[in-house]
Every structure is written in structure tokens, then in C-alpha cells.
C-alpha positions as CSV (number, residue, x, y, z in Angstrom):
1,M,-17.4,-86.6,-137.5
2,L,-19.5,-83.7,-136.3
3,T,-18.2,-81.6,-139.1
4,D,-19.3,-84.3,-141.6
5,L,-22.8,-84.1,-140.1
6,G,-22.9,-80.3,-140.8
7,L,-22.8,-79.3,-137.2
8,C,-21.1,-76.1,-136.0
9,F,-19.4,-76.6,-132.7
10,N,-16.6,-75.6,-130.4
11,V,-14.4,-78.0,-128.5
12,V,-14.4,-77.4,-124.7
13,V,-11.9,-79.3,-122.6
14,S,-13.8,-80.4,-119.5
15,G,-10.7,-81.1,-117.4
16,V,-12.4,-84.1,-115.8
17,D,-10.0,-86.5,-114.0
18,E,-11.1,-89.8,-115.5
19,Q,-9.1,-91.8,-113.0
20,R,-11.3,-90.5,-110.1
21,I,-14.5,-91.9,-111.5
22,S,-15.4,-95.5,-110.9
23,A,-18.4,-97.8,-111.4
24,D,-19.6,-101.3,-110.9
25,D,-19.5,-102.2,-114.6
26,P,-18.1,-100.8,-117.9
27,Q,-21.4,-99.5,-119.1
28,Q,-22.0,-97.5,-116.0
29,L,-18.4,-96.3,-116.1
30,V,-18.6,-94.8,-119.6
31,E,-22.0,-93.3,-118.9
32,K,-20.7,-91.6,-115.7
33,L,-17.6,-90.3,-117.5
34,A,-19.7,-88.9,-120.4
35,V,-22.1,-87.2,-118.0
36,S,-19.2,-85.8,-116.0
37,K,-17.5,-84.4,-119.1
38,A,-20.7,-82.9,-120.6
39,S,-21.9,-81.5,-117.3
40,T,-18.6,-79.8,-116.5
41,A,-18.3,-78.4,-120.0
42,A,-21.9,-77.2,-120.0
43,L,-21.1,-74.9,-117.1
44,Q,-18.9,-73.0,-119.5
45,C,-21.5,-72.9,-122.2
46,P,-24.9,-72.7,-120.4
47,E,-27.0,-72.0,-123.5
48,A,-25.4,-74.7,-125.7
49,L,-26.1,-78.3,-126.2
50,V,-23.0,-80.0,-124.9
51,I,-21.9,-83.5,-126.0
52,G,-19.7,-85.6,-123.8
53,A,-18.4,-89.1,-124.6
54,D,-16.1,-91.7,-123.3
55,T,-15.0,-95.1,-124.7
56,V,-13.5,-98.2,-123.2
57,V,-12.5,-101.6,-124.4
58,V,-13.6,-104.6,-122.3
59,L,-12.3,-108.2,-122.4
60,D,-13.3,-110.8,-119.9
61,G,-14.7,-108.1,-117.6
62,K,-11.5,-106.1,-117.5
63,V,-11.5,-102.5,-118.8
64,Y,-8.7,-101.4,-121.1
65,G,-8.6,-97.6,-121.4
66,K,-5.9,-95.5,-122.9
67,P,-2.3,-96.9,-122.5
68,E,0.1,-95.1,-120.2
69,D,3.0,-95.5,-122.5
70,E,4.3,-97.7,-125.4
71,L,5.0,-100.7,-123.1
72,D,1.4,-100.5,-121.8
73,A,0.1,-100.3,-125.4
74,M,2.0,-103.4,-126.3
75,H,0.6,-105.2,-123.3
76,K,-3.0,-104.2,-124.1
77,L,-2.7,-105.2,-127.7
78,S,-1.1,-108.5,-126.7
79,V,-4.0,-109.3,-124.4
80,L,-6.6,-108.4,-127.1
81,N,-4.6,-110.2,-129.8
82,G,-6.8,-112.8,-131.7
83,K,-9.7,-112.3,-129.4
84,V,-13.2,-110.7,-129.5
85,H,-13.7,-107.8,-127.2
86,T,-16.5,-105.3,-126.6
87,V,-16.2,-101.5,-127.1
88,Y,-18.5,-99.4,-125.0
89,T,-19.1,-95.7,-125.5
90,G,-21.2,-93.6,-123.2
91,V,-22.7,-90.5,-124.8
92,C,-24.3,-87.6,-122.9
93,V,-26.0,-84.5,-124.2
94,A,-26.4,-81.8,-121.6
95,H,-28.1,-78.4,-121.6
96,Y,-27.2,-76.4,-118.5
97,A,-29.9,-73.7,-118.9
98,S,-32.7,-76.2,-118.8
99,N,-31.0,-78.5,-116.3
100,R,-31.5,-81.4,-118.7
101,I,-29.2,-84.4,-119.4
102,E,-29.8,-87.3,-121.8
103,T,-27.5,-90.3,-121.9
104,A,-27.1,-93.6,-123.8
105,V,-24.4,-96.3,-124.1
106,A,-23.5,-98.2,-127.3
107,A,-21.7,-101.6,-127.5
108,T,-19.8,-103.1,-130.4
109,L,-18.1,-106.5,-130.6
110,V,-14.7,-106.3,-132.2
111,S,-12.7,-109.3,-133.4
112,M,-8.9,-108.6,-133.5
113,K,-6.8,-110.6,-135.9
114,P,-4.0,-112.9,-134.5
115,L,-0.9,-110.7,-134.6
116,T,2.8,-111.4,-134.2
117,A,4.8,-109.6,-131.6
118,Q,6.6,-107.8,-134.4
119,Q,3.3,-106.6,-135.8
120,I,2.2,-105.3,-132.4
121,S,5.6,-103.6,-131.9
122,S,5.5,-102.0,-135.4
123,Y,2.0,-100.6,-134.8
124,V,2.9,-99.2,-131.4
125,S,6.0,-97.5,-132.8
126,T,3.7,-95.4,-135.1
127,G,2.4,-93.6,-132.0
128,E,-1.2,-94.0,-133.1
129,P,-2.4,-96.2,-130.2
130,L,-1.0,-94.1,-127.4
131,D,-4.2,-92.0,-126.8
132,K,-6.8,-94.6,-127.8
133,A,-8.9,-96.9,-125.6
134,G,-7.6,-100.5,-126.0
135,A,-4.5,-99.1,-127.7
136,Y,-5.8,-99.1,-131.3
137,A,-7.6,-96.7,-133.7
138,I,-9.9,-98.5,-136.0
139,Q,-10.1,-95.3,-138.1
140,G,-6.4,-95.4,-138.8
141,L,-3.7,-98.0,-139.2
142,G,-5.4,-99.9,-136.4
143,A,-8.0,-101.0,-139.0
144,T,-5.4,-103.5,-140.2
145,L,-5.6,-105.2,-136.8
146,I,-9.3,-105.8,-137.0
147,D,-10.9,-108.9,-138.6
148,R,-14.5,-107.8,-138.2
149,I,-17.0,-105.9,-136.0
150,E,-20.6,-106.5,-135.0
151,G,-22.3,-103.2,-134.3
152,C,-21.6,-99.6,-134.9
153,Y,-18.3,-98.7,-136.5
154,F,-18.5,-95.1,-135.2
155,N,-18.8,-96.5,-131.6
156,V,-15.4,-98.0,-132.0
157,V,-14.1,-94.7,-133.3
158,G,-15.4,-93.1,-130.1
159,L,-18.8,-91.5,-131.0
160,P,-21.7,-93.6,-132.1
161,L,-23.5,-91.2,-134.4
162,S,-26.8,-93.1,-134.5
163,V,-27.0,-92.8,-130.7
164,L,-26.0,-89.2,-130.8
165,S,-28.7,-88.4,-133.3
166,T,-31.3,-90.0,-131.1
167,L,-30.1,-88.0,-128.1
168,L,-30.0,-84.7,-130.1
169,A,-33.5,-85.5,-131.4
170,S,-34.8,-85.6,-127.8
171,F,-33.7,-81.9,-127.6
172,G,-35.5,-81.1,-130.8
173,V,-32.4,-81.3,-133.1
174,D,-33.1,-83.3,-136.2
175,L,-29.7,-83.8,-137.9
176,L,-31.3,-84.7,-141.2
177,A,-33.5,-81.5,-141.2
178,H,-30.7,-79.2,-139.9
179,T,-27.7,-80.4,-141.8
180,N,-25.7,-78.2,-144.2
181,V,-24.2,-81.2,-145.8
182,K,-24.7,-81.4,-149.6
183,T,-24.1,-84.5,-151.6
184,S,-23.5,-84.8,-155.3
185,R,-24.1,-87.6,-157.8
């Protein structure tokens, strides 16, 4: 997605142990995780703007992160099956040299279609859901599980681009003015 915006970037693995971070509600949790990831990575790149993000799926107040294994993925999808849940993504832009951090949280409602046990099993066997919050990837085969969304599609993918552009603008980066992307007609 960042490449599509015309941004030049490097991926820096923060090494943050997500299991060690907790919060009172899902919005605080994704914000804390995004800040922790961005801040940790910013230490390695003090002059750069560093983007950190974290996404969770929430149903009835329960957070569904990445599944531990195929059985856990099947369980998560069975719980979400036929229901409307919320996807929260926390985004943080950090600049170590100026000691500045900006954050925001996006929320999108996602309606999952009613699925049979065989459909869930078939999807899990593809391996796609094993590293995705809520055990599905809307940008892949998981799109076939979704009936509709209300809100930002890119939030469900894991990086709400509208929110990111607002945060970057607060650092003086206007994506529309600085993009190298060319379109043709």
C-alpha cells in the first residue's frame, strides 16, 4: 500500500512482544501497540518518520488477534461466522529526532457471511488466515467471507490510508504533493 502511494520506505522489525501489552479497551490496545512498535523502530532510524500499526478484530467486547494455529483460526472464524464485528487499527507516526509522536485509531464494521464448517475448514487450509487478526484477510480469499463493510476498507487490511495521510500531514508530508505515482487515461 505504501508503494502504491509512491512512498520510499524500509521495513524495520520492532521486535515488540505484543502479548506483554494490555489496555482497558481495544482502541487503547491498538494505539499502545502502534506507539510501541513505532517508537522502538524509531530508535533504529532517528531521522526518519516511522509508521507503526496494529489491528484487532472485536466481537462483543472480546479481542480476536492473530490465531495461534489452524485450530484457533477455525475457532475464531466460527465465532465471527454470520456476525457483525469491529476492526480497530491503531496507527502511529514517530520521529525520534524531534521526540514527536502522533497517533489515531480507525474503526470499521465488518459483516461476515454465514459460513458452513466446510467453508471455514477450506479457507483455513489455504494458510491465509494464520497471520491475520480475526483469522481472515479481506484483501485475499477472505474477501469471499465478507458480506459488507461500513468504514475504511484499508483499515480492515491493516493500515487505514486516510488516517495515515492525516498523521503524515501533521509532520508536513502531503501525500498528494509528494507522490511519484502517475496515472494514465
